[in-house]
C-alpha positions as CSV (number, residue, x, y, z in Angstrom):
1,M,0.0,0.0,0.0
2,N,1.6,3.3,-1.1
3,E,1.4,6.6,0.8
4,A,-1.6,8.0,-1.2
5,E,-3.6,4.8,-0.5
6,T,-2.5,4.8,3.2
7,R,-3.7,8.4,3.6
8,A,-7.0,7.8,1.8
9,E,-7.9,4.5,3.6
10,H,-6.4,4.9,7.0
11,I,-5.1,8.4,8.0
12,D,-8.0,10.5,6.7
13,P,-10.6,8.3,8.4
14,S,-8.6,8.5,11.7
15,L,-8.5,12.3,11.5
16,K,-12.2,12.4,10.7
17,A,-13.0,10.1,13.7
18,A,-11.2,12.6,16.0
19,G,-13.4,15.4,14.7
20,W,-11.0,17.1,12.3
21,G,-13.0,18.6,9.4
22,V,-16.2,17.7,11.2
23,V,-16.2,19.8,14.3
24,E,-17.2,23.4,13.5
25,G,-14.2,25.6,13.1
26,S,-11.8,22.7,12.4
27,R,-10.0,22.2,9.1
28,I,-7.6,19.8,7.5
29,R,-5.2,21.5,5.1
30,R,-3.6,18.9,2.9
31,E,-0.3,19.4,1.0
32,Y,0.3,22.6,2.8
33,P,3.1,24.6,1.1
34,I,5.7,25.8,3.5
35,T,8.5,27.1,1.2
36,L,9.0,27.1,-2.5
37,G,12.6,25.8,-2.0
38,R,15.9,27.5,-1.7
39,I,17.0,29.7,-4.6
40,E,20.0,28.0,-6.2
41,G,20.6,30.4,-9.1
42,H,20.1,30.3,-12.8
43,G,16.3,30.3,-12.3
44,K,16.4,27.1,-10.3
45,R,15.1,26.3,-6.8
46,G,15.8,23.5,-4.4
47,K,13.1,21.0,-3.3
48,A,9.9,22.7,-2.0
49,L,8.8,21.9,1.5
50,T,5.2,20.7,1.8
51,A,3.5,19.3,4.9
52,D,1.1,16.4,4.3
53,Y,-1.4,17.8,6.8
54,I,-1.9,20.9,8.9
55,L,-4.6,20.7,11.5
56,E,-6.4,24.0,12.1
57,F,-8.9,25.0,14.6
58,R,-10.4,28.4,15.2
59,N,-8.2,29.9,12.4
60,T,-5.1,28.7,14.2
61,K,-2.6,26.1,13.1
62,L,-2.3,23.6,15.9
63,A,-0.5,20.5,14.5
64,V,1.5,19.0,11.7
65,V,0.9,15.4,10.5
66,E,3.6,13.7,8.4
67,A,2.3,10.6,6.5
68,K,4.3,7.6,5.3
69,A,3.3,4.5,3.5
70,W,1.8,1.5,5.3
71,D,4.9,-0.6,5.1
72,K,7.2,2.1,6.5
73,P,8.3,2.3,10.1
74,L,6.1,4.4,12.3
75,T,8.9,6.8,13.1
76,E,10.0,7.2,9.5
77,G,8.5,10.7,9.3
78,V,9.6,12.0,12.7
79,A,12.5,14.1,11.4
80,Q,10.3,15.8,8.8
81,A,7.5,16.3,11.2
82,K,9.8,18.1,13.6
83,D,11.4,20.1,10.9
84,Y,8.0,21.3,9.5
85,A,6.7,22.1,13.0
86,G,9.8,24.0,13.8
87,K,9.6,26.1,10.7
88,L,5.9,26.8,11.2
89,S,6.3,27.4,15.0
90,I,3.7,24.8,15.8
91,R,3.9,23.0,19.1
92,F,2.4,19.6,18.3
93,T,3.4,17.3,15.4
94,Y,2.7,13.7,14.4
95,S,4.2,11.0,12.3
96,T,2.1,8.1,11.1
97,N,2.1,5.1,8.7
98,G,-1.6,4.5,9.0
99,Q,-1.1,1.8,11.6
100,G,-0.1,4.0,14.5
101,I,0.5,7.6,15.6
102,Y,3.7,8.9,17.0
103,G,3.3,12.3,18.6
104,I,5.9,15.0,19.6
105,D,5.4,18.0,21.8
106,M,8.0,20.5,20.5
107,E,7.8,22.6,23.6
108,T,8.4,20.0,26.3
109,G,10.2,17.4,24.2
110,V,7.8,14.7,25.3
111,E,7.2,12.2,22.5
112,G,5.8,8.7,22.0
113,E,3.1,6.5,20.5
114,L,-0.5,7.6,20.9
115,P,-3.7,5.5,20.5
116,L,-5.7,8.3,18.8
117,Y,-5.4,11.8,17.5
118,P,-6.5,14.5,19.9
119,T,-9.8,16.2,19.1
120,P,-9.8,19.9,18.0
121,D,-10.9,21.0,21.5
122,E,-8.4,18.8,23.2
123,L,-5.5,20.1,21.0
124,W,-6.6,23.7,21.6
125,D,-6.6,23.2,25.4
126,L,-3.2,21.5,25.2
127,T,-1.8,24.4,23.2
128,F,-3.4,27.2,25.2
129,A,-3.5,26.0,28.8
130,T,-4.9,29.3,30.1
131,Q,-8.0,31.0,28.8
132,N,-7.7,34.5,27.3
133,A,-10.6,36.5,26.0
134,W,-8.6,38.5,23.5
135,R,-7.0,35.4,22.1
136,D,-10.4,34.0,21.5
137,R,-11.6,37.2,19.9
138,F,-8.5,37.3,17.6
139,A,-8.9,33.6,16.7
140,A,-12.6,34.2,15.7
141,V,-11.4,36.5,12.9
142,P,-9.9,34.6,10.0
143,F,-6.9,36.0,8.0
144,E,-8.1,38.0,5.0
145,D,-7.0,36.1,1.8
146,R,-9.1,37.9,-0.8
147,G,-10.4,34.7,-2.3
148,G,-7.3,32.7,-1.9
149,Y,-4.6,34.8,-3.7
150,F,-3.6,36.9,-0.7
151,Q,-1.7,34.2,1.1
152,G,1.0,34.8,3.7
153,R,4.4,33.1,3.9
154,Y,5.1,31.0,6.9
155,Y,7.3,33.5,8.6
156,Q,4.7,36.2,8.1
157,D,2.1,34.1,9.8
158,I,4.5,33.6,12.7
159,A,5.2,37.3,13.0
160,I,1.5,38.1,13.0
161,E,0.7,35.4,15.7
162,R,3.5,36.7,17.9
163,V,2.3,40.2,17.8
164,L,-1.2,39.2,18.6
165,Q,0.1,37.0,21.5
166,A,2.1,39.9,22.9
167,I,-1.1,42.0,22.8
168,T,-3.1,39.3,24.6
169,D,-0.3,39.3,27.2
170,H,-0.9,43.1,27.6
171,Q,2.6,44.1,26.5
172,Q,2.7,47.9,26.1
173,R,5.4,48.1,23.5
174,I,6.0,45.7,20.5
175,L,8.7,45.9,17.8
176,L,8.9,43.8,14.7
177,T,12.1,43.8,12.7
178,L,12.1,42.3,9.2
179,A,14.4,42.6,6.2
180,T,13.5,44.6,3.0
181,G,11.1,42.6,0.8
182,T,9.8,40.3,3.5
183,G,6.3,41.7,3.3
184,K,6.0,44.1,6.3
185,T,3.0,45.8,4.7
186,F,1.2,42.4,4.4
187,I,2.0,41.7,8.1
188,A,0.7,45.1,9.1
189,F,-2.5,44.7,7.1
190,Q,-3.3,41.3,8.7
191,I,-2.6,42.6,12.2
192,A,-4.8,45.7,11.6
193,W,-7.5,43.4,10.1
194,K,-7.5,41.2,13.2
195,L,-7.5,44.2,15.6
196,F,-10.2,46.1,13.7
197,H,-12.7,43.2,13.3
198,S,-12.2,42.0,16.9
199,R,-12.9,45.5,18.1
200,W,-9.7,45.8,20.0
201,N,-9.0,49.3,21.4
202,L,-7.0,50.9,24.1
203,T,-10.0,51.7,26.2
204,D,-11.4,48.1,26.4
205,W,-8.1,46.3,26.1
206,Q,-7.6,46.0,29.9
207,K,-11.3,45.3,30.7
208,E,-13.0,42.0,31.1
209,S,-16.2,43.1,29.4
210,E,-17.0,42.9,25.7
211,P,-15.3,45.7,23.5
212,T,-17.5,48.6,22.6
213,R,-15.9,50.1,19.5
214,R,-13.4,49.5,16.7
215,P,-9.9,51.0,16.9
216,R,-8.4,53.9,15.0
217,I,-5.3,52.8,13.1
218,L,-2.4,55.0,11.8
219,F,0.0,53.5,9.3
220,L,3.0,55.9,9.3
221,A,5.8,55.7,6.7
222,D,8.9,57.7,6.0
223,R,8.2,57.9,2.3
224,N,5.1,58.6,0.2
225,I,5.6,55.5,-1.9
226,L,5.5,53.3,1.2
227,A,2.3,55.1,2.5
228,D,0.8,54.6,-1.0
229,Q,1.7,51.0,-1.0
230,A,0.0,50.5,2.4
231,Y,-3.1,52.5,1.3
232,N,-3.5,50.3,-1.8
233,A,-3.0,47.1,0.2
234,F,-5.6,48.2,2.7
235,Q,-8.1,49.3,0.0
236,P,-11.6,47.9,0.7
237,S,-13.2,45.3,-1.5
238,P,-16.9,44.1,-1.2
239,K,-15.8,41.9,1.7
240,M,-13.6,44.5,3.4
241,H,-15.3,47.3,5.4
242,W,-12.8,49.7,6.9
243,Y,-15.3,52.4,7.7
244,G,-13.2,55.2,6.4
245,L,-9.8,54.3,4.9
246,H,-8.0,57.6,4.2
247,R,-4.7,58.6,2.7
248,M,-3.5,61.7,4.5
249,R,-1.1,63.9,2.5
250,S,-1.0,67.0,4.7
251,R,-0.9,68.0,8.3
252,R,-4.7,68.4,8.5
253,R,-6.6,66.0,10.7
254,A,-8.4,63.1,9.2
255,R,-11.7,63.4,10.9
256,C,-14.1,60.5,11.4
257,R,-11.6,58.0,9.8
258,R,-10.8,54.6,11.2
259,T,-7.7,53.7,9.2
260,V,-5.2,56.4,8.0
261,A,-2.1,55.9,6.0
262,C,0.4,58.8,5.9
263,S,4.0,59.7,5.5
264,S,6.2,61.8,7.8
265,P,9.7,63.1,6.9
266,S,10.6,63.2,10.6
267,S,10.2,59.4,10.7
268,R,13.0,58.8,8.2
269,P,16.0,57.0,9.8
270,S,19.1,59.2,10.3
């Protein structure tokens, strides 16, 4: 039995039995692309990295599953499973040949055979031991993909999740440092998207009650071209309601605007 048959006849039914793809809010992402492969020059790339399964619940990646053929050893895929989980910054990862399940906790280092896959709720509780109202609100807002073509790279998703985690931990100051061309505007957009639609704001941030209003967001750049780029990225579509996206080109106040993109010469690095 080859890998494709093993997945179809044994692994997929086991995941379904645990509630993946069945429980509301859960999703199985098959053949999940991680990287396109290392650039080797002359228009060539190295082997692309693709995870067999990513288990998602409440718009959050919770586990990697690496599948091998029925006649392969159970631990054949452990190295790959750990590698993919490390790159994606996912705590739980599994290797399986359809006959058994070998689980690894990347945080504690505990690993061993398991009788069943954890359910979506069980895996959520294992990943997030303590409850947090803002984490739940952020998780309820899916990333905006604009019909599938606006997809993030794995390190962008990690950056976004770490910023949101810092916010849920009530950190007052957060700094993200990324190289040129790594998609900082995309990251800023997705963070703003989550904050805006979860109604995060400074007034309600420290309270236990439900938030009462949407935040006002300023995207400040040191050059007009960067502010224009952000403004275009944030442009509303029929699915995107920003309630007043504005490109400010002077010192006048942008009244009654929720999201403002502007440039400031004083913010240029010296």
